ZADO-1210 file (C-alpha; in nm, 4 decimals, padded with zeros to 6 digits):
<atoms>
<atom x="00.2221" y="06.4428" z="-00.2599" code="MET" pos="1"/>
<atom x="00.1149" y="06.6836" z="-00.5327" code="GLU" pos="2"/>
<atom x="-00.2497" y="06.7375" z="-00.6229" code="THR" pos="3"/>
<atom x="-00.3678" y="06.7722" z="-00.9786" code="ALA" pos="4"/>
<atom x="-00.5021" y="07.1130" z="-01.0832" code="PRO" pos="5"/>
<atom x="-00.8747" y="07.1479" z="-01.0326" code="LYS" pos="6"/>
<atom x="-01.0879" y="07.1688" z="-01.3449" code="THR" pos="7"/>
<atom x="-01.2965" y="07.4859" z="-01.3425" code="LYS" pos="8"/>
<atom x="-01.6556" y="07.4444" z="-01.4565" code="PHE" pos="9"/>
<atom x="-01.8260" y="07.7650" z="-01.5578" code="PHE" pos="10"/>
<atom x="-02.1932" y="07.8482" z="-01.5112" code="LYS" pos="11"/>
<atom x="-02.4290" y="07.9972" z="-01.7683" code="SER" pos="12"/>
<atom x="-02.4530" y="08.3145" z="-01.5601" code="GLU" pos="13"/>
<atom x="-02.0759" y="08.3667" z="-01.5932" code="ASP" pos="14"/>
<atom x="-02.0885" y="08.3584" z="-01.9737" code="ALA" pos="15"/>
<atom x="-01.9972" y="08.6694" z="-02.1661" code="ASN" pos="16"/>
<atom x="-02.2105" y="08.6079" z="-02.4725" code="GLN" pos="17"/>
<atom x="-02.1318" y="08.8046" z="-02.7875" code="LYS" pos="18"/>
<atom x="-02.3186" y="08.8366" z="-03.1157" code="TRP" pos="19"/>
<atom x="-02.1701" y="08.7389" z="-03.4514" code="PHE" pos="20"/>
<atom x="-02.3028" y="08.7953" z="-03.8023" code="ILE" pos="21"/>
<atom x="-02.2279" y="08.5498" z="-04.0848" code="VAL" pos="22"/>
<atom x="-02.2902" y="08.6167" z="-04.4536" code="ASP" pos="23"/>
<atom x="-02.3366" y="08.2751" z="-04.6171" code="VAL" pos="24"/>
<atom x="-02.3722" y="08.3920" z="-04.9779" code="SER" pos="25"/>
<atom x="-02.1653" y="08.1639" z="-05.2014" code="GLY" pos="26"/>
<atom x="-02.0463" y="07.9515" z="-04.9057" code="LYS" pos="27"/>
<atom x="-02.0803" y="07.5727" z="-04.8805" code="THR" pos="28"/>
<atom x="-02.3650" y="07.4689" z="-04.6497" code="LEU" pos="29"/>
<atom x="-02.1875" y="07.2040" z="-04.4404" code="GLY" pos="30"/>
<atom x="-01.8690" y="07.4019" z="-04.3823" code="ARG" pos="31"/>
<atom x="-02.0610" y="07.7100" z="-04.2735" code="VAL" pos="32"/>
<atom x="-02.2964" y="07.5067" z="-04.0528" code="ALA" pos="33"/>
<atom x="-02.0114" y="07.3360" z="-03.8660" code="SER" pos="34"/>
<atom x="-01.8443" y="07.6706" z="-03.7915" code="LYS" pos="35"/>
<atom x="-02.1755" y="07.8197" z="-03.6735" code="ILE" pos="36"/>
<atom x="-02.2457" y="07.5182" z="-03.4497" code="ALA" pos="37"/>
<atom x="-01.8941" y="07.5521" z="-03.3046" code="HIS" pos="38"/>
<atom x="-01.9623" y="07.9168" z="-03.2104" code="ILE" pos="39"/>
<atom x="-02.3127" y="07.8493" z="-03.0723" code="ILE" pos="40"/>
<atom x="-02.1820" y="07.5610" z="-02.8611" code="ARG" pos="41"/>
<atom x="-01.9033" y="07.7826" z="-02.7212" code="GLY" pos="42"/>
<atom x="-01.6144" y="07.5522" z="-02.8126" code="LYS" pos="43"/>
<atom x="-01.4080" y="07.8470" z="-02.9336" code="HIS" pos="44"/>
<atom x="-01.3856" y="07.9863" z="-02.5787" code="LYS" pos="45"/>
<atom x="-01.1451" y="07.8929" z="-02.3034" code="THR" pos="46"/>
<atom x="-01.4434" y="07.8800" z="-02.0667" code="THR" pos="47"/>
<atom x="-01.6101" y="07.5934" z="-02.2597" code="PHE" pos="48"/>
<atom x="-01.8069" y="07.3626" z="-02.0337" code="THR" pos="49"/>
<atom x="-01.9858" y="07.0706" z="-02.2020" code="PRO" pos="50"/>
<atom x="-02.2875" y="07.0719" z="-01.9687" code="ASN" pos="51"/>
<atom x="-02.3650" y="07.4460" z="-01.9860" code="ASN" pos="52"/>
<atom x="-02.4774" y="07.6888" z="-02.2522" code="ASP" pos="53"/>
<atom x="-02.1840" y="07.9321" z="-02.2748" code="LEU" pos="54"/>
<atom x="-02.1806" y="07.9928" z="-02.6510" code="GLY" pos="55"/>
<atom x="-02.2475" y="08.3055" z="-02.8518" code="ASP" pos="56"/>
<atom x="-02.5380" y="08.4229" z="-03.0658" code="PHE" pos="57"/>
<atom x="-02.5083" y="08.3923" z="-03.4446" code="VAL" pos="58"/>
<atom x="-02.7067" y="08.5919" z="-03.7015" code="VAL" pos="59"/>
<atom x="-02.7006" y="08.4396" z="-04.0515" code="VAL" pos="60"/>
<atom x="-02.7855" y="08.6591" z="-04.3491" code="ILE" pos="61"/>
<atom x="-02.8384" y="08.5786" z="-04.7192" code="ASN" pos="62"/>
<atom x="-02.9566" y="08.2248" z="-04.6412" code="ALA" pos="63"/>
<atom x="-03.1010" y="08.1875" z="-04.9918" code="GLU" pos="64"/>
<atom x="-02.7513" y="08.2156" z="-05.1456" code="LYS" pos="65"/>
<atom x="-02.5939" y="07.9154" z="-04.9680" code="VAL" pos="66"/>
<atom x="-02.4578" y="07.6493" z="-05.2049" code="VAL" pos="67"/>
<atom x="-02.4034" y="07.2749" z="-05.2018" code="VAL" pos="68"/>
<atom x="-02.1454" y="07.0913" z="-05.4099" code="THR" pos="69"/>
<atom x="-02.1848" y="06.8342" z="-05.6834" code="GLY" pos="70"/>
<atom x="-02.5281" y="06.6903" z="-05.7592" code="LYS" pos="71"/>
<atom x="-02.6579" y="06.7533" z="-05.4072" code="ARG" pos="72"/>
<atom x="-02.8917" y="07.0248" z="-05.5288" code="GLU" pos="73"/>
<atom x="-03.0992" y="06.7558" z="-05.7043" code="GLU" pos="74"/>
<atom x="-03.0163" y="06.4504" z="-05.4887" code="LEU" pos="75"/>
<atom x="-03.0260" y="06.5841" z="-05.1295" code="LYS" pos="76"/>
<atom x="-03.3637" y="06.5199" z="-04.9688" code="GLU" pos="77"/>
<atom x="-03.5260" y="06.6388" z="-04.6479" code="TYR" pos="78"/>
<atom x="-03.7491" y="06.3855" z="-04.4705" code="TYR" pos="79"/>
<atom x="-04.0611" y="06.4603" z="-04.2688" code="HIS" pos="80"/>
<atom x="-04.3283" y="06.2236" z="-04.1401" code="ASN" pos="81"/>
<atom x="-04.6848" y="06.3328" z="-04.0659" code="THR" pos="82"/>
<atom x="-04.7218" y="06.0344" z="-03.8263" code="LEU" pos="83"/>
<atom x="-05.0189" y="05.9106" z="-04.0256" code="TYR" pos="84"/>
<atom x="-04.9920" y="05.5776" z="-04.2109" code="PRO" pos="85"/>
<atom x="-04.8033" y="05.6401" z="-04.5337" code="GLY" pos="86"/>
<atom x="-04.7190" y="05.9895" z="-04.4104" code="GLY" pos="87"/>
<atom x="-04.3532" y="05.9996" z="-04.5172" code="ALA" pos="88"/>
<atom x="-04.2804" y="06.3224" z="-04.7039" code="ARG" pos="89"/>
<atom x="-03.9621" y="06.3922" z="-04.8984" code="PHE" pos="90"/>
<atom x="-03.8580" y="06.7283" z="-05.0391" code="GLU" pos="91"/>
<atom x="-03.5485" y="06.8035" z="-05.2441" code="SER" pos="92"/>
<atom x="-03.2911" y="07.0679" z="-05.1506" code="PHE" pos="93"/>
<atom x="-03.3854" y="07.2695" z="-05.4580" code="LYS" pos="94"/>
<atom x="-03.7500" y="07.2884" z="-05.3499" code="ASP" pos="95"/>
<atom x="-03.6731" y="07.3734" z="-04.9875" code="VAL" pos="96"/>
<atom x="-03.4268" y="07.6505" z="-05.0794" code="ILE" pos="97"/>
<atom x="-03.6968" y="07.8127" z="-05.2961" code="GLN" pos="98"/>
<atom x="-03.9830" y="07.7659" z="-05.0479" code="ARG" pos="99"/>
<atom x="-03.8079" y="07.8476" z="-04.7188" code="LYS" pos="100"/>
<atom x="-03.4290" y="07.9054" z="-04.7410" code="PRO" pos="101"/>
<atom x="-03.3855" y="07.9641" z="-04.3658" code="GLU" pos="102"/>
<atom x="-03.4892" y="07.6057" z="-04.2999" code="GLU" pos="103"/>
<atom x="-03.1887" y="07.4668" z="-04.4902" code="VAL" pos="104"/>
<atom x="-02.9327" y="07.6444" z="-04.2691" code="VAL" pos="105"/>
<atom x="-03.1299" y="07.5776" z="-03.9502" code="GLU" pos="106"/>
<atom x="-03.1587" y="07.2059" z="-04.0293" code="HIS" pos="107"/>
<atom x="-02.7851" y="07.1748" z="-04.0961" code="ALA" pos="108"/>
<atom x="-02.6818" y="07.3553" z="-03.7751" code="VAL" pos="109"/>
<atom x="-02.9395" y="07.1776" z="-03.5582" code="LYS" pos="110"/>
<atom x="-02.8000" y="06.8405" z="-03.6625" code="GLY" pos="111"/>
<atom x="-02.4555" y="06.9463" z="-03.5368" code="MET" pos="112"/>
<atom x="-02.5732" y="07.0482" z="-03.1885" code="LEU" pos="113"/>
<atom x="-02.6404" y="06.8091" z="-02.8986" code="PRO" pos="114"/>
<atom x="-02.9713" y="06.6224" z="-02.9309" code="HIS" pos="115"/>
<atom x="-03.1071" y="06.6981" z="-02.5832" code="ASN" pos="116"/>
<atom x="-03.2482" y="06.9843" z="-02.3730" code="ARG" pos="117"/>
<atom x="-02.9194" y="07.1698" z="-02.3836" code="LEU" pos="118"/>
<atom x="-02.9035" y="07.1495" z="-02.7632" code="GLY" pos="119"/>
<atom x="-03.2586" y="07.2828" z="-02.7952" code="ARG" pos="120"/>
<atom x="-03.1643" y="07.5783" z="-02.5739" code="ARG" pos="121"/>
<atom x="-02.8487" y="07.6431" z="-02.7787" code="MET" pos="122"/>
<atom x="-03.0433" y="07.6291" z="-03.1055" code="PHE" pos="123"/>
<atom x="-03.2455" y="07.9342" z="-02.9971" code="LYS" pos="124"/>
<atom x="-02.9280" y="08.1418" z="-03.0295" code="LYS" pos="125"/>
<atom x="-02.9286" y="08.0954" z="-03.4084" code="LEU" pos="126"/>
<atom x="-03.1089" y="08.3646" z="-03.6073" code="LYS" pos="127"/>
<atom x="-03.1366" y="08.3043" z="-03.9831" code="VAL" pos="128"/>
<atom x="-03.2628" y="08.5631" z="-04.2341" code="TYR" pos="129"/>
<atom x="-03.3226" y="08.5815" z="-04.6083" code="VAL" pos="130"/>
<atom x="-03.1556" y="08.8882" z="-04.7543" code="GLY" pos="131"/>
<atom x="-02.8992" y="09.1129" z="-04.5908" code="SER" pos="132"/>
<atom x="-03.1278" y="09.2931" z="-04.3446" code="SER" pos="133"/>
<atom x="-03.1831" y="09.1741" z="-03.9873" code="HIS" pos="134"/>
<atom x="-03.3383" y="09.3243" z="-03.6703" code="PRO" pos="135"/>
<atom x="-03.0334" y="09.2623" z="-03.4468" code="HIS" pos="136"/>
<atom x="-02.8260" y="09.5727" z="-03.5218" code="SER" pos="137"/>
<atom x="-02.8811" y="09.6953" z="-03.1632" code="ALA" pos="138"/>
<atom x="-02.6692" y="09.4022" z="-03.0386" code="GLN" pos="139"/>
<atom x="-02.3760" y="09.5282" z="-03.2531" code="GLN" pos="140"/>
<atom x="-02.2811" y="09.1879" z="-03.3984" code="PRO" pos="141"/>
<atom x="-01.9211" y="09.1313" z="-03.5044" code="GLU" pos="142"/>
<atom x="-01.8607" y="09.0093" z="-03.8579" code="VAL" pos="143"/>
<atom x="-01.7446" y="08.6458" z="-03.8589" code="LEU" pos="144"/>
<atom x="-01.5542" y="08.5234" z="-04.1636" code="THR" pos="145"/>
<atom x="-01.5997" y="08.1575" z="-04.2389" code="VAL" pos="146"/>
</atoms>
């Protein structure tokens, strides 16, 4: 009688976490966000374990230059509720990208990560910056083409 090969589950301590840098200028928001979420989650590694945080860090630069297709610039809305009666607040993509461009990329990636404690821990590995300068040059991030 032959036994099936044992599935190896890796621990967070065993993870060899690298740093990647992504320039999103001129790139489509959803396509970039799904690739970033894939890297943060660690699905690109052979050591992927669904119940552990084994992914890599991602630094996003030029967040203000991300694009959306079609009429989404006018039609896409972000929803927030103040939890007071009548407290629903809506803001268009165009307004958010002018006010706080990092929030657009963060919102898109966060929605593609698990919605639990593990996802909140993974989300902390995303660093988004306006412009091309960032304080993570000491980590020697590799350039990731999307």
